[in-house]
C-alpha positions in Angstrom: 12.6 9.9 28.8 9.2 8.9 30.1 6.3 11.3 29.5 2.8 11.6 31.0 1.5 9.3 28.2 4.1 6.6 28.8 2.8 3.3 30.2 3.3 2.8 33.9 5.7 -0.1 34.6 5.3 -2.0 37.9 3.2 0.7 39.5 -0.5 1.0 40.1 -2.2 4.2 39.1 -4.0 5.8 42.1 -7.7 5.2 42.1 -10.6 7.0 43.8 -11.0 5.7 47.3 -7.4 4.6 47.8 -5.2 6.1 50.5 -3.7 9.5 49.9 -0.3 10.7 50.9 -1.7 12.1 54.2 -3.7 9.0 55.2 -2.8 6.8 58.0 -0.3 3.9 57.5 -1.7 0.4 57.1 -1.7 -1.9 60.1 0.9 -4.6 60.5 -1.7 -7.2 59.5 -2.3 -5.4 56.2 1.4 -5.0 55.6 1.8 -8.7 56.0 -1.0 -9.4 53.6 0.6 -7.0 51.1 4.0 -8.7 51.5 2.4 -12.0 50.6 0.8 -10.5 47.6 4.1 -9.0 46.5 5.8 -12.4 46.9 3.1 -13.9 44.6 3.1 -11.0 42.1 6.8 -10.4 41.5 7.6 -13.8 40.0 4.8 -13.2 37.5 6.1 -9.7 36.8 9.6 -11.1 36.1 8.2 -13.9 33.9 6.2 -11.4 31.9 9.1 -9.0 31.6 11.3 -11.8 30.2 8.8 -12.2 27.3 9.6 -8.6 26.2 13.0 -9.8 25.1 11.4 -12.5 22.9 11.3 -12.2 19.1 7.5 -12.8 19.5 6.6 -10.9 22.7 2.8 -11.1 22.3 2.4 -14.8 21.8 4.8 -15.5 24.7 2.9 -13.0 26.8 -0.4 -14.7 26.1 0.9 -18.1 27.0 2.6 -16.9 30.3 -0.5 -15.0 31.4 -2.8 -17.9 30.7 -0.6 -20.5 32.3 0.2 -18.5 35.5 -3.4 -17.6 36.2 -4.7 -21.1 35.4 -6.9 -19.7 32.6 -8.2 -22.0 29.9 -7.4 -19.4 27.2 -5.9 -16.0 26.8 -6.7 -13.4 24.1 -4.7 -10.3 23.4 -6.2 -7.6 21.1 -4.4 -4.4 20.0 -5.3 -1.5 17.7 -2.8 1.0 16.4 -4.9 4.1 15.3 -1.9 5.7 13.5 -1.6 2.9 11.0 -5.1 1.3 11.5 -3.4 -2.0 12.1 -5.3 -4.5 14.3 -3.8 -7.7 15.6 -5.0 -10.4 18.0 -3.2 -13.3 19.7 -5.1 -16.4 20.9 -3.7 -19.0 23.3 -5.6 -21.9 24.8 -4.5 -25.0 26.7 -3.0 -27.7 24.6 -2.1 -25.5 21.6 0.6 -23.0 20.8 -0.5 -19.3 20.6 -1.5 -18.0 17.1 -1.1 -14.4 15.9 -3.6 -12.8 13.4 -3.5 -9.5 11.6 -6.8 -7.9 10.6 -5.8 -5.4 8.0 -8.2 -2.8 6.4 -10.4 -4.4 3.9 -13.6 -4.0 1.9 -16.7 -3.1 3.8 -19.1 -6.0 4.6 -16.5 -8.6 4.1 -15.7 -11.4 6.6 -12.4 -9.7 7.6 -14.2 -6.3 8.0 -16.7 -8.0 10.4 -13.9 -9.5 12.4 -12.2 -6.1 12.7 -15.4 -4.5 14.0 -15.9 -7.3 16.5 -12.3 -6.9 17.8 -12.7 -3.1 18.0 -15.9 -3.6 19.9 -14.2 -5.9 22.5 -11.4 -3.4 22.9 -13.8 -0.6 23.3 -15.9 -2.4 25.9 -12.8 -3.3 27.9 -11.7 0.3 28.0 -15.2 1.4 29.0 -14.9 -0.8 32.2 -13.1 2.2 33.8 -16.3 4.1 33.6 -18.3 1.3 35.3 -19.5 -0.4 32.1 -19.2 -4.2 32.0 -18.0 -6.5 29.2 -21.2 -7.2 27.3 -21.9 -10.0 24.8 -18.3 -11.1 25.0 -19.1 -14.8 24.3 -20.9 -13.9 21.1 -18.0 -11.6 20.1 -15.4 -14.3 20.7 -17.4 -16.8 18.7 -17.6 -14.4 15.8 -13.9 -13.4 16.0 -12.3 -16.8 16.5 -14.5 -19.0 14.3 -13.0 -20.9 11.4 -15.0 -22.5 8.6 -18.0 -20.6 9.9 -17.8 -22.5 13.3 -16.5 -21.2 16.6 -13.7 -23.3 18.2 -14.7 -26.3 20.3 -12.7 -25.2 23.3 -14.8 -22.0 23.5 -17.8 -24.1 24.8 -16.1 -24.6 28.1 -15.6 -20.9 28.7 -18.1 -19.2 31.0 -16.2 -16.2 32.4 -13.9 -13.5 31.1 -11.5 -11.3 33.1 -10.7 -8.2 31.0 -7.7 -5.9 31.5 -7.6 -2.6 29.5 -4.4 -1.5 27.9 -4.3 2.2 26.9 -0.8 3.2 25.9 0.7 6.0 23.8 -0.5 5.4 20.2 -2.3 2.1 20.9 -5.4 0.7 22.6 -5.8 -2.9 23.5 -7.4 -5.6 25.8 -6.1 -8.7 27.5 -8.9 -11.3 28.2 -8.3 -14.2 30.5 -10.9 -16.9 29.8 -12.0 -19.7 32.1 -14.8 -21.5 33.9 -14.8 -18.8 36.6 -13.7 -15.2 36.9 -10.3 -14.1 38.3 -10.3 -11.7 41.3 -7.2 -9.7 40.4 -5.9 -7.0 42.7 -5.8 -3.5 41.3 -2.0 -3.4 41.6 -1.7 -6.6 39.6 -4.1 -5.2 37.0 -2.0 -2.0 36.7 1.3 -4.0 36.3 -0.3 -6.3 33.7 -1.6 -3.3 31.8 1.8 -1.7 31.8 3.5 -4.8 30.6 0.9 -5.3 28.0 1.4 -1.7 26.7 5.1 -2.3 26.4 4.6 -5.7 24.7 2.1 -4.2 22.2 4.4 -1.3 21.4 7.4 -3.7 21.0 5.3 -5.8 18.6 4.5 -2.7 16.6 8.2 -1.7 16.4 9.2 -5.2 15.3 6.5 -5.2 12.6 7.7 -1.8 11.4 11.3 -3.0 11.3 10.3 -6.1 9.4 8.3 -4.1 6.9 11.3 -1.7 6.4 13.6 -4.6 5.9 11.3 -6.1 3.2 11.0 -2.7 1.6 14.8 -2.4 1.4 15.1 -5.9 -0.1 12.4 -4.9 -2.6 14.2 -1.7 -3.5 17.5 -3.5 -3.8 15.9 -6.0 -6.2 14.5 -3.2 -8.3 17.9 -1.5 -8.4 19.6 -4.7 -9.5 16.9 -5.5 -12.1 17.0 -1.9 -13.4 20.8 -1.9 -13.8 20.7 -5.2 -15.6 17.9 -3.9 -17.9 19.6 -0.6 -18.4 22.9 -2.3 -19.3 21.0 -4.2 -22.0 19.0 -1.2 -23.2 22.2 0.9 -23.6 24.4 -1.8 -25.1 21.9 -2.9 -27.8 21.7 0.5 -29.6 25.4 1.0 -29.2 26.2 -2.4 -30.7 23.9 -1.7 -33.7 25.5 1.7 -34.2 29.0 0.3 -34.1 28.1 -2.3 -36.7 26.5 0.3 -38.9 29.7 2.5 -38.7 31.9 -0.4 -39.7 29.7 -1.2 -42.7 29.7 2.4 -43.8 33.5 2.3 -43.9 33.5 -0.4 -46.5 34.7 1.0 -49.9 32.4 -1.4 -51.9 29.2 -0.2 -50.2 26.4 0.7 -52.6 24.4 4.0 -52.1 21.3 2.0 -51.2 23.1 0.0 -48.5 24.8 3.2 -47.3 21.4 4.9 -46.9 20.1 1.9 -45.0 23.0 1.9 -42.4 22.5 5.7 -42.0 18.9 5.0 -41.1 20.0 2.5 -38.6 22.4 5.0 -37.0 19.6 7.6 -36.8 17.1 5.2 -35.3 19.5 3.8 -32.7 20.8 7.3 -31.8 17.1 8.5 -31.3 16.5 5.4 -29.1 19.5 6.2 -27.0 18.6 9.9 -26.6 15.1 9.0 -25.7 16.2 6.7 -23.0 18.5 9.4 -21.5 15.8 12.0 -21.7 13.3 9.7 -20.0 15.8 9.1 -17.1 16.5 12.9 -16.7 12.7 13.7 -16.8 12.1 11.0 -14.2 14.7 12.5 -11.9 13.1 16.0 -12.4 9.6 14.7 -11.5 11.0 12.8 -8.5 12.6 15.9 -7.2 9.4 17.9 -7.6 6.5 15.4 -6.9 3.9 18.1 -6.2 1.8 19.4 -9.0 3.2 22.6 -10.5 1.4 25.4 -12.2 0.3 24.8 -15.8 2.9 25.9 -18.2 0.3 27.0 -20.8 -2.7 28.2 -18.9 -3.0 31.2 -21.2 -3.6 28.8 -24.2 -6.3 26.2 -24.6 -5.9 23.1 -26.8 -8.4 20.9 -28.5 -7.7 17.5 -27.0 -9.6 15.7 -29.7 -7.4 17.3 -32.4 -4.2 16.5 -30.5 -5.2 12.8 -30.2 -6.2 12.6 -33.9 -2.8 14.1 -34.9 -0.9 11.6 -32.7 -2.9 8.7 -34.1 -2.1 9.8 -37.7 1.6 10.2 -37.0 2.0 6.6 -35.8 0.1 4.7 -38.6 3.2 3.1 -39.9 4.2 1.9 -36.4 0.8 0.1 -36.0 1.0 -1.5 -39.4 4.5 -2.9 -38.7 3.2 -4.4 -35.4 0.1 -5.8 -37.1 -2.1 -3.7 -34.9 -5.0 -1.3 -35.5 -5.4 2.0 -33.7 -9.0 3.1 -33.3 -9.2 6.8 -32.3 -12.6 7.9 -31.0 -13.1 11.6 -30.3 -16.3 13.7 -30.1 -17.3 15.8 -33.1 -17.3 19.0 -30.9 -14.0 20.4 -29.7 -12.9 19.3 -26.2 -11.1 22.4 -24.9 -8.5 21.7 -22.2 -6.1 24.2 -20.5 -3.0 22.1 -20.0 0.7 21.6 -20.9 0.6 20.1 -24.4 4.1 18.7 -24.3 3.5 16.8 -21.0 0.1 15.6 -22.2 1.6 14.4 -25.5 4.3 12.5 -23.7 1.7 10.8 -21.5 -0.3 9.6 -24.5 2.8 8.5 -26.4 4.0 6.5 -23.5 0.7 4.8 -23.0 0.3 4.0 -26.7 3.9 2.6 -26.7 3.0 0.5 -23.7 -0.1 -0.8 -25.5 1.9 -1.6 -28.6 4.4 -3.7 -26.6 1.9 -5.8 -24.8 -0.9 -6.2 -27.4 -1.5 -9.5 -29.3 -1.1 -9.3 -33.1 -4.1 -8.6 -35.2 -5.9 -6.8 -32.3 -7.3 -3.3 -31.9 -6.0 -0.6 -29.6 -8.7 1.9 -28.7 -8.0 5.6 -27.9 -11.3 7.0 -26.7 -12.1 10.5 -25.5 -15.3 11.4 -23.7 -16.6 14.8 -22.5 -19.6 15.4 -20.2 -20.2 18.7 -22.0 -20.2 20.9 -18.9 -17.8 23.9 -18.7 -16.1 22.8 -15.5 -16.7 19.0 -15.8 -14.2 16.3 -16.3 -12.7 14.9 -19.5 -12.1 11.2 -19.6 -9.5 9.5 -21.9 -9.2 5.8 -22.1 -6.5 3.7 -23.8 -7.2 0.0 -24.0 -5.7 -3.0 -25.6 -6.0 -6.8 -25.8 -3.1 -8.9 -24.9 -1.0 -9.9 -22.0 -2.6 -9.8 -18.5 -1.3 -7.7 -15.7 -0.8 -10.0 -12.7 -2.8 -9.1 -9.6 0.4 -8.8 -7.6 1.9 -6.4 -10.1 -1.2 -4.2 -10.5 -0.7 -2.0 -7.3 3.0 -1.4 -8.3 2.5 -0.8 -12.0 3.5 2.9 -11.7 6.5 2.3 -9.5 9.9 3.5 -10.8 11.8 0.7 -12.6 9.1 -1.9 -11.8 8.4 -4.3 -14.6 5.8 -7.0 -14.6 6.8 -10.6 -14.0 5.4 -11.7 -17.4 7.3 -8.9 -19.2 10.5 -10.1 -17.8 9.8 -13.8 -18.6 8.8 -12.9 -22.2 11.9 -10.8 -22.7 9.9 -7.7 -23.7 12.2 -4.7 -24.0 11.8 -1.8 -21.5 13.4 -0.2 -18.4 10.3 0.3 -16.2 10.5 4.1 -16.6 7.6 4.7 -18.9 4.6 4.3 -16.6 6.5 6.0 -13.7 6.9 9.0 -16.1 3.2 8.8 -16.9 2.2 9.0 -13.2 4.6 11.9 -12.5 3.4 13.9 -15.5 -0.3 13.2 -14.6 0.5 14.7 -11.1 2.0 17.7 -12.9 -1.1 18.1 -15.1 -3.3 17.7 -12.0 -5.1 14.8 -13.5 -5.8 11.2 -12.3 -4.9 7.8 -13.8 -6.2 4.3 -13.1 -5.6 1.0 -14.6 -7.6 -2.3 -14.8 -6.8 -5.7 -16.4 -9.8 -8.0 -17.0 -10.1 -11.3 -18.9 -11.6 -11.0 -22.4 -12.2 -13.3 -25.3 -10.1 -16.4 -25.4 -6.8 -16.2 -23.5 -6.5 -12.4 -24.0 -6.9 -9.8 -21.3 -8.2 -6.3 -21.8 -6.0 -3.7 -20.1 -7.4 -0.2 -19.8 -5.8 3.0 -18.6 -8.3 5.7 -17.6 -7.2 9.3 -17.4 -9.3 12.2 -16.1 -8.7 15.9 -16.4 -10.7 19.0 -15.2 -12.3 20.6 -18.2 -12.0 24.3 -17.5 -14.1 27.0 -19.2 -11.9 28.7 -21.8 -13.5 32.0 -21.1 -11.8 32.0 -17.7 -8.4 32.1 -19.4 -9.6 34.6 -22.1 -10.6 37.1 -19.3 -7.4 36.5 -17.5 -5.4 37.3 -20.6 -7.4 40.6 -21.1 -6.8 41.6 -17.5 -3.1 40.9 -17.6 
């Protein structure tokens, strides 16, 4: 159902100075002139309406508009404030239309400058309703359309621009007809073109959303298949080792030493299986409650430096077997943190295990704690290692559930893709933040660093709350 914000289709909005309902009827001569205009307008309206059924409505719309009005070029610009997407379509004689997306980017970059130019052209076109003209449009087009730091050659023959504002529900845009002379478009034609433009812009947005959703579904399906394949391997491997150990234990000629060895294998593989199941259950719990929950131990404060020192001491044998060195750096003074010790321990263990898997042999893993020494400041914990790089395409998705890096899959490194997803969920529960970077270091090795930050609360706050409770 149409609303007051819906674009007008095939109907001119009433303007000041136009005839009201009670005004006198036009003369027969005027009616004849209007009939001639209708005969010229309706074929255009039908041609433009046909472009709405196209898989690429905006490029087709630009070409039909430019061709019908004899323009040398046609430029369509549209901004969707809800998503901050900005697109422009350019058609000129002798070349097919091209579509460009100007996504949000870093400030002062070339793409950011193009975005500002395009938004400026749209804003000036919308301001025409208040009597303001299109200013500096030639310079703006030269900045927007230039390639290899040069404006297109065909732009030199353009000396006039006819601008039509498109102000629809959830979008703002402009249609620019460029040529050697301006086009005197009737107000009715402008209104119809603006309505068709609003519909085409909205349809382009819906098609883009549908395409993004389709790509996301494909991506999720890929993750699902990859996870099931990995999970099948991760479950079968311990079970196979356990079955083999059980068969060996049944042999009557087994020595006590061999029997103890197979019992150790059984215990290790059972622990591995239980750990995997517990991780999956915890991940499900965190996914069901993504928001941060109240701290489970706010009445108790822990010394984070001591906790890290204990964890480093417990895993010495693991690092020696992997030919790695763990360097634990903590301040001499206690770093008091009010948090959930179990969740924090799990976070550190997962990050250390991740560092172990991806570190090159004979390298150092650094576990560094820093405190800014203010009661309500922030505590920073960094875990860094030297080894395999994290690809730039993988970096934004490293904390996604079941997502594994492309290199990890190629190298056959064990894992299910749940560890870092657990870390992110637990950090949200602890009301902390986590960031990751991967930079080239000496030789062919890359340094990967996870940076965690927590609020360092004054322990006296919790002491007073305990006394008052």
